[in-house]
ROPAGU-297681 format. One record per residue: x, y, z of N, C-alpha, C in turn. Coordinates in steps of 0.02 Angstrom, whole numbers, padded with zeros to 5 digits, always signed. Each point is the difference from the previous one (the first is absolute). Layout:
% residues N
XYZXYZXYZ ...
//
This chain:
% residues 171
+02297-04636-03459-00008+00071-00011-00057+00025+00045 +00012+00054+00036-00052+00024+00045-00050+00045-00038 -00057+00012+00032-00054+00038-00031+00023+00070-00021 +00041+00032+00041+00024+00067-00016+00042+00001-00063 +00042-00051-00008+00043-00004-00059-00043-00012-00063 -00050-00044+00006-00045-00013-00056-00035+00065-00020 -00027+00035+00049-00035+00063-00013+00046+00050-00033 +00060+00006+00026+00049+00047-00028+00015-00017-00073 +00009-00063-00015+00014-00022-00069-00059+00016-00046 -00061-00012+00023-00060+00011-00041-00017+00074-00007 +00027+00042+00046-00013+00072-00004+00051+00037-00044 +00051-00035-00023+00048+00032-00045-00038+00024-00062 +00015+00060-00026-00038+00027-00057-00003-00047-00060 +00053-00035-00015-00001-00047-00057-00045-00059+00015 +00002-00026+00061-00044-00055+00019-00074+00022-00004 -00014+00059+00025-00069+00026-00003-00023+00007-00072 +00045+00023-00043-00018+00007-00072-00016-00068-00030 +00041-00050+00014-00013-00067-00026-00066-00028+00026 -00012+00008+00065-00061-00026+00030-00062+00035-00027 +00005+00064-00013-00059+00038-00022-00010+00000-00075 +00053-00009-00039-00007+00009-00073+00012-00063-00042 +00038-00047+00024+00014-00060-00040-00065-00037-00014 -00004-00028-00059-00061-00033-00022-00007-00071+00024 +00057-00034+00007-00001-00071+00019+00051-00014+00055 -00013-00051+00037+00048-00030+00045+00007-00073-00020 +00054-00030+00019+00006-00072-00008-00007-00031+00070 -00050-00042+00007-00016-00031+00063+00027-00072+00001 +00041-00015+00048+00027-00068+00009-00032-00031+00061 -00024-00061-00008-00031-00036+00055+00006-00075-00014 -00014-00040+00049-00001-00073-00009-00071-00022-00013 -00008-00037-00055-00066-00024-00020-00025-00054+00047 -00060-00023-00012-00030-00052+00042+00040-00064-00001 +00038-00011-00054+00042-00060-00005+00067+00010+00034 +00011+00059+00030+00062+00014+00035+00056+00027-00045 -00013+00003-00065+00051+00024-00047-00006+00076-00010 +00056+00033-00013-00001+00073-00006-00034+00023-00065 -00030+00058+00004-00031+00034-00057+00022+00073+00001 +00003+00030-00058+00010+00072-00007-00049+00023-00054 -00041+00050+00017-00048+00025-00048+00002+00076-00003 -00007+00028-00060-00009+00072-00005-00072+00017+00015 -00011+00052+00039-00069+00017+00019-00005+00074+00018 -00058+00029-00014-00013+00069+00020-00008+00005+00075 +00012+00059+00026-00003+00009+00073-00017+00073+00016 -00016+00010+00063-00011+00068+00026+00034+00005+00068 +00036+00054+00011+00033+00014+00064-00044+00049+00038 -00022-00020+00060-00044+00044+00039+00038+00039+00055 +00066-00003-00003+00041+00035+00049+00025-00045+00056 -00031-00058+00007+00022-00048+00052+00005-00071-00027 -00040-00015-00051-00003-00067-00028-00002+00003-00076 +00024-00053-00030-00010-00010-00072-00063-00041-00006 -00046+00024-00042-00064-00035-00007-00006-00026-00072 -00016-00064-00003-00011-00035-00063-00070-00029+00004 -00039+00008-00053-00067-00027+00000-00006-00049-00059 -00038-00053+00011-00006-00052-00051-00065-00038+00011 -00013-00045-00047-00059-00043+00006+00007-00046+00060 -00055-00015+00032+00002-00044+00058+00023-00070-00019 -00006-00018-00063+00019-00067-00024+00072-00003-00026 +00037+00055+00003+00069+00000-00024+00043-00047+00043 +00043-00040-00030+00042-00046+00039+00040+00033+00056 +00022+00062-00010+00040+00034+00052-00040+00013+00064 -00065+00004-00005-00041+00013+00059+00006-00058+00050 -00009-00060-00025+00006-00059+00044+00071-00008+00025 +00048+00010-00046+00071-00009+00019+00020+00050+00054 -00018+00063-00008+00020+00052+00048-00037-00008+00067 -00058-00029-00001-00037-00013+00062+00038-00050+00044 +00038-00046-00032+00037-00051+00036+00074+00017+00010 +00027+00038-00047+00071+00019+00002+00005+00075-00013 -00007+00041+00051-00006+00072-00011+00066+00038-00011 +00057-00033+00007+00063+00036-00012+00009+00012-00074 +00015+00063-00017+00008+00020-00070+00061+00044-00009 +00020+00008-00063+00050+00049-00018-00026+00036-00062 +00017+00063-00005-00020+00041-00057+00060+00037-00027 -00002+00014-00063+00048+00047-00029-00037+00047-00045 +00017+00063+00006-00026+00052-00045+00062+00031-00032 +00006-00008-00066+00059+00027-00031-00016+00036-00065 +00041+00050-00014-00007+00041-00060+00070+00014-00026 +00003+00023-00062+00064+00018-00030+00030-00057-00038 +00029+00017-00057+00029-00053-00042+00074+00012-00016 +00030+00047+00034+00072+00011-00007+00030+00005+00071 +00064-00009+00007+00030+00007+00067-00015+00068+00032 -00002+00052-00040-00012+00067+00028-00072+00010+00024 -00047-00037-00028-00071+00010+00018-00030-00057+00041 +00038-00053+00012-00026-00058+00035-00011+00015+00074 -00062-00012+00022-00019+00008+00071-00045-00059+00019 +00013-00027+00058-00039-00058+00024-00017+00009+00073 -00061-00017+00017-00022-00002+00069-00018-00072+00015 +00035-00030+00047-00011-00069+00020-00035+00000+00068 -00052-00040+00006-00040-00002+00062-00013-00073+00017 +00006-00015+00063-00023-00064+00027-00054+00016+00051 -00052-00040+00000-00054+00015+00047-00046-00058+00011 -00054+00016+00034-00050-00049+00019-00066+00019-00034 -00029-00047-00036-00063+00013-00035-00059-00021+00043 -00052+00040-00003-00063-00015+00034-00055+00001-00053 -00039-00052-00004-00053-00006-00050-00068+00011+00032 -00038+00046-00029-00069+00012+00022-00045-00008-00062 -00055-00036+00008-00050-00003-00053-00050+00056+00015 -00008+00045-00048-00043+00058+00011-00056+00001-00051 -00056+00028+00019-00055+00008-00047+00016+00057-00048 -00015-00012-00064+00012+00052-00051+00073+00006-00018 +00017+00059-00026+00068+00015-00025+00032+00051+00047 +00056-00018+00030+00034+00048+00045+00021+00063-00038 -00003+00056+00035+00021+00064-00031+00072-00003-00024 +00043-00038+00035+00070-00004-00020+00009-00032-00068 -00046-00043-00020+00004-00031-00066-00009+00053-00054 -00049+00042+00010-00013+00055-00049+00057+00050+00003 +00025+00016+00059+00057+00047+00006+00061-00027-00036 +00013-00065+00006+00056-00030-00036-00009+00004-00075 -00062-00009-00023-00014+00004-00072+00013+00070-00027 -00010+00051+00042+00013+00069-00022+00073+00011-00019 +00045-00042+00024+00070+00008-00018+00014-00022-00072 -00044-00040-00028+00012-00025-00068-00053+00021-00050 -00051+00036+00023-00055+00022-00045-00013+00074+00009 -00022+00031-00055-00022+00069+00007-00072+00000+00027 -00025+00059+00017-00066+00004+00033-00057-00028-00043 +00003+00009-00065-00052-00028-00044+00000-00076+00004 +00059-00030-00001+00005-00073+00005-00024-00024+00068 +00017+00036+00053-00022-00019+00067-00076+00005+00004 -00029+00050-00031-00073+00009+00001-00035-00060-00033 +00031-00031-00049-00029-00060-00031+00017-00063+00041 +00060-00002+00026+00025-00058+00036-00037-00011+00066 -00011+00053+00037-00028-00007+00067-00069-00033+00001 -00049+00023-00039-00064-00035+00003+00004-00072-00025 +00044-00013-00049+00007-00068-00026+00027-00046+00054 +00051+00023+00036+00031-00042+00051-00047-00008+00060 -00037+00052+00016-00047-00006+00056-00056-00049-00016 -00018-00005-00065-00050-00048-00020+00026-00072-00004 +00066-00006-00007+00030-00066-00008+00017-00034+00067 +00016+00039+00051+00023-00028+00063-00050+00014+00057 -00040-00049+00019-00042+00010+00059+00043+00003+00064 +00057-00034-00003+00049+00001+00055+00070-00001-00030 +00048+00026+00039+00070-00004-00020+00041-00018+00061 +00060-00025-00014+00049-00011+00053+00043+00063+00003 +00003+00030+00059+00043+00058+00012+00060-00025+00039 +00058+00002-00032+00061-00025+00030+00041+00060+00021 +00010+00008+00065+00040+00055+00026+00066-00029+00024 +00054+00033-00020+00067-00023+00017+00033+00053+00045 +00015-00021+00060+00034+00044+00048+00075-00011-00007 +00037+00053-00019+00072-00007-00007+00034-00014+00067 +00045-00048+00000+00041-00016+00059+00074+00011-00013 +00018+00008-00063+00069+00012-00021-00005+00037-00067 +00043+00049-00010+00000+00036-00064+00070+00025-00015 +00015+00002-00063+00065+00027-00022-00010+00033-00068 +00024+00061-00005-00003+00039-00062+00069+00002-00031 +00003-00015-00064+00062+00008-00038-00013+00049-00056 +00045+00049-00007-00003+00049-00054+00070+00001-00030 +00009-00041-00051+00067-00012-00026+00032+00063-00029 -00039+00042-00033+00026+00061-00029+00023+00050+00054 -00032-00003+00058+00018+00046+00055+00052-00031+00047 +00023-00061-00017+00051-00032+00041-00027-00037+00061 -00065-00008+00005-00029-00038+00056-00003-00073-00020 +00053-00036+00016+00011-00068-00024-00005-00051+00056 -00010-00064-00019+00007-00052+00051+00071+00003+00029 +00006-00015+00064+00064+00006+00035+00056-00038-00035 -00014-00062-00021+00052-00039-00032+00024+00033-00064 -00045+00031-00038+00018+00033-00062+00038+00065+00013 -00021+00038+00050+00036+00061+00018+00071-00016+00022 +00008-00054+00039+00067-00021+00021+00043-00020-00059 -00029-00038-00045+00036-00022-00060+00022+00060-00042 -00046+00049-00009+00017+00060-00038+00054+00041+00034 -00004+00007+00066+00051+00037+00037+00068-00033-00005 +00001-00067+00005+00063-00036-00007+00029+00007-00070 -00043+00001-00050+00024+00006-00069+00029+00070-00011 -00029+00052+00031+00025+00068-00008+00067+00011+00034 +00011-00037+00055+00063+00010+00036+00057-00037-00035 -00016-00040-00050+00051-00034-00038+00021-00065+00033 +00037-00040-00037+00022-00064+00028+00051+00011+00055 -00005-00042+00051+00048+00006+00055+00065-00034-00022 +00055+00027+00023+00065-00027-00018+00037-00021+00063 +00020-00063+00002+00039-00025+00055+00074-00005-00019 +00017+00026-00058+00069-00007-00026+00041+00061+00017 +00010+00015+00063+00041+00059+00019+00071-00018+00007 
//
C-alpha cells in the first residue's frame, strides 16, 4: 500500500473519528521471545503517528526496540449496524524521554474528565522520571464500517453473490 492510499484511508471521517475519540487500541507485536502478543492500551493520534507511552521497564519497550513491526486495531460497536474497525500496520519507534510526554496526558483526557486529569497529571509526573514514547508510523491501513457497507473485499463478494441467488446450470 502506498503512502497516498494510507493517508486517504486515515483521512476518511470515520477513521479520523476512531483515531481521535476511541479510548483504546489493541496493539499486536512480537515479544522478546518471538511469540505474538496483543494488548489493549491507551493511545493518542497526533495526525501522523499513533503515540503510546509506557514505563521504560515495560516488556513491550525492549521487544519493540528489536522487532518494530506492529499491527493495531481500533474498533467500536457491538452490533452489525454499528461495528466499525480501523486496522493499521506500521513501524514502531521507541524513544526514552525525560518526564511524561504530553501525548500521555492527552490520551488520558479521552477517558477522564478534567477534574480527574487534574489529579492524575501531577501524580503521574511524580511517578515517572522517564517514560518510553512509542510512535507508530502507519504503513498500511484499512477502515471497515459494516453498517455503511464498507466491508472486507471477500465479505462484500460473498454478500453480492448471495444477493444474486444461486447459479443454475440446469437449462
